[in-house]
C-alpha positions in Angstrom: 81.3 66.6 79.9 81.9 65.8 76.5 83.7 67.6 73.8 82.7 65.3 71.0 79.0 63.8 69.9 78.9 60.4 69.4 76.2 57.9 68.1 76.1 56.6 71.8 75.5 60.3 73.2 72.2 61.0 70.6 70.7 57.9 71.3 70.6 59.2 75.0 69.2 62.6 73.9 66.7 61.2 71.8 66.2 58.6 75.0 66.2 61.4 77.5 63.5 63.4 75.6 61.3 60.9 75.1 61.3 60.3 79.2 60.8 63.5 79.5 57.9 64.1 76.8 56.6 60.8 79.0 56.6 63.0 82.0 55.4 66.1 80.4 52.4 64.4 78.7 49.7 66.5 80.7 51.0 69.5 81.4 51.7 70.0 77.0 48.5 68.4 76.3 46.9 71.0 78.9 48.9 74.0 77.4 47.7 72.6 73.9 44.4 72.5 75.3 44.0 76.4 76.0 45.3 77.2 72.6 45.0 74.6 70.2 43.6 70.9 70.0 44.2 69.7 73.2 46.6 66.5 71.6 50.4 68.1 72.0 50.9 65.7 74.8 49.2 62.9 73.6 51.0 63.0 70.1 54.3 63.6 70.4 54.4 61.1 73.6 53.2 58.5 70.6 55.5 59.6 68.6 58.7 59.2 71.5 57.0 55.6 72.6 57.2 54.4 68.7 61.3 56.1 68.7 62.3 54.3 71.7 60.9 51.4 70.2 62.5 51.5 67.3 65.8 52.2 69.4 65.2 49.1 71.0 64.8 47.0 68.1 68.2 48.0 66.1 71.0 50.4 67.7 71.4 53.1 64.6 75.0 53.0 63.3 76.0 56.6 62.9 74.9 59.8 63.5 73.1 60.3 60.8 71.0 56.8 60.9 70.1 57.8 64.4 68.6 61.6 63.3 67.0 60.0 60.1 65.7 56.8 61.3 63.7 59.6 64.3 62.9 61.4 62.3 60.8 59.6 59.8 59.1 57.6 62.7 58.3 60.9 64.5 56.5 61.9 60.8 54.9 58.8 60.4 53.3 58.3 64.1 52.7 62.1 65.3 49.6 63.7 64.1 49.0 67.0 64.0 51.4 69.8 63.0 54.2 68.8 65.6 54.7 65.4 63.6 56.3 67.1 60.0 57.8 70.1 62.4 60.0 67.8 64.6 60.2 65.2 61.8 61.5 67.6 60.0 64.0 69.0 62.0 65.3 65.5 62.4 65.3 64.7 58.7 67.5 67.9 58.4 69.6 67.5 60.9 70.4 64.0 59.6 71.6 65.0 56.4 73.7 68.1 58.4 75.4 64.9 59.9 76.7 63.4 57.1 79.1 60.2 57.3 80.9 61.2 60.2 80.8 59.0 63.0 81.4 61.4 65.5 80.3 65.3 65.9 82.6 67.7 67.0 81.3 70.9 69.4 80.8 72.8 66.0 79.2 70.0 64.2 76.6 69.5 67.2 75.7 73.0 66.8 75.8 73.0 62.6 73.7 69.7 63.1 70.8 71.6 65.9 71.1 74.8 63.5 70.0 72.4 60.5 66.6 71.2 62.3 65.9 74.7 63.0 66.0 75.4 59.4 64.1 73.1 58.7 61.1 73.7 61.3 61.2 77.2 59.1 61.4 76.1 56.1 58.3 73.6 57.2 56.4 75.7 59.2 56.8 79.3 57.5 56.9 80.5 61.1 59.6 83.2 62.3 60.3 84.6 65.9 57.5 86.1 67.5 55.1 84.0 65.9 54.2 82.3 69.1 55.6 78.5 67.9 58.3 76.3 69.3 60.7 78.6 66.5 60.4 81.7 69.9 62.4 78.6 71.8 64.6 76.7 69.3 66.0 79.7 67.6 67.3 81.5 70.5 68.9 78.0 71.6 70.6 77.9 68.4 71.8 81.3 68.4 73.2 80.6 72.5 74.5 77.7 71.2 76.7 79.1 68.3 77.5 82.0 70.4 78.9 80.1 73.6 81.2 77.6 71.0 82.4 80.9 69.2 83.5 82.4 72.5 85.3 79.4 73.2 82.9 77.8 75.7 83.2 73.9 76.3 80.4 71.7 74.9 78.9 71.6 77.6 78.3 75.0 78.9 77.0 76.2 75.5 74.3 73.4 75.5 73.5 74.9 79.3 73.5 78.7 77.6 70.8 77.2 74.8 68.7 75.8 77.4 68.6 79.3 79.3 67.5 80.7 76.2 65.1 78.5 75.2 63.7 79.0 78.8 63.7 82.4 78.1 62.4 82.1 74.4 59.5 79.5 76.2 58.1 82.1 78.7 58.3 84.9 75.8 55.5 83.4 74.1 53.5 84.1 77.1 52.3 87.1 76.0 52.4 87.2 72.4 49.3 86.7 69.7 50.2 83.8 67.6 50.1 84.3 63.7 50.7 80.5 62.8 49.1 77.6 63.9 45.8 76.1 65.3 46.1 79.4 67.7 46.2 81.7 65.1 42.6 80.8 64.7 41.7 82.5 68.3 43.3 85.7 67.5 43.9 88.6 70.3 42.7 85.5 72.5 45.7 83.3 72.2 47.5 85.8 74.4 48.3 85.0 77.9 49.3 81.4 77.3 52.5 79.6 76.9 53.2 77.9 73.8 53.0 73.8 73.9 55.7 73.5 70.6 57.8 76.1 72.6 57.9 74.2 75.5 58.3 70.9 74.0 61.2 72.2 72.2 63.3 73.5 75.3 62.4 69.9 76.4 64.7 68.9 73.5 67.1 71.3 74.6 67.5 70.4 78.0 67.7 66.6 77.3 70.5 67.4 75.3 72.2 68.9 77.8 71.6 65.8 80.1 72.4 63.3 77.8 76.0 65.5 76.4 77.1 65.6 80.1 77.1 62.0 80.2 74.9 62.0 82.9 
């Protein structure tokens, strides 16, 4: 398991996220059909396909370069609320990465928390609103907690994935208070949030890529 994260590792993370989005596209759209505009999977797949094409065209030189270009591509290519939210997350991560060529475990955690902060600032949502934050916030907290306990990065990212999965499942009984789903009121309860589902794929992709597999 990597103890540090370089541009190649982050590129592998983004590529794996694109692969997972493509494989889960129909499921994400199905979830969104129940409480949204039925386009989350299609929109995210279009965005990540553009990101992968960008990576194929020119390899990023630094972590910040990779994260910034990913964010800008998502903002420009993904429709609905997902583009601005995911785009902002990656742009904030890029800013947090700064000029570093390699991020240590704490540096990666700092970058991920900056992404969460960006989503919160952009979406004005909080835990319990039935959004991607319900999976992302506990994941970031779990990553920080595991690293604080001295666990290696691999275990810490694994803990983040578990927390994201639990957060994703916890959205099912919630009544949405933000986004398109909030228009349904009580009828939004009983459905898993598509944003929390896709953000769990983001963490899952990190666990795979940062393990070096």
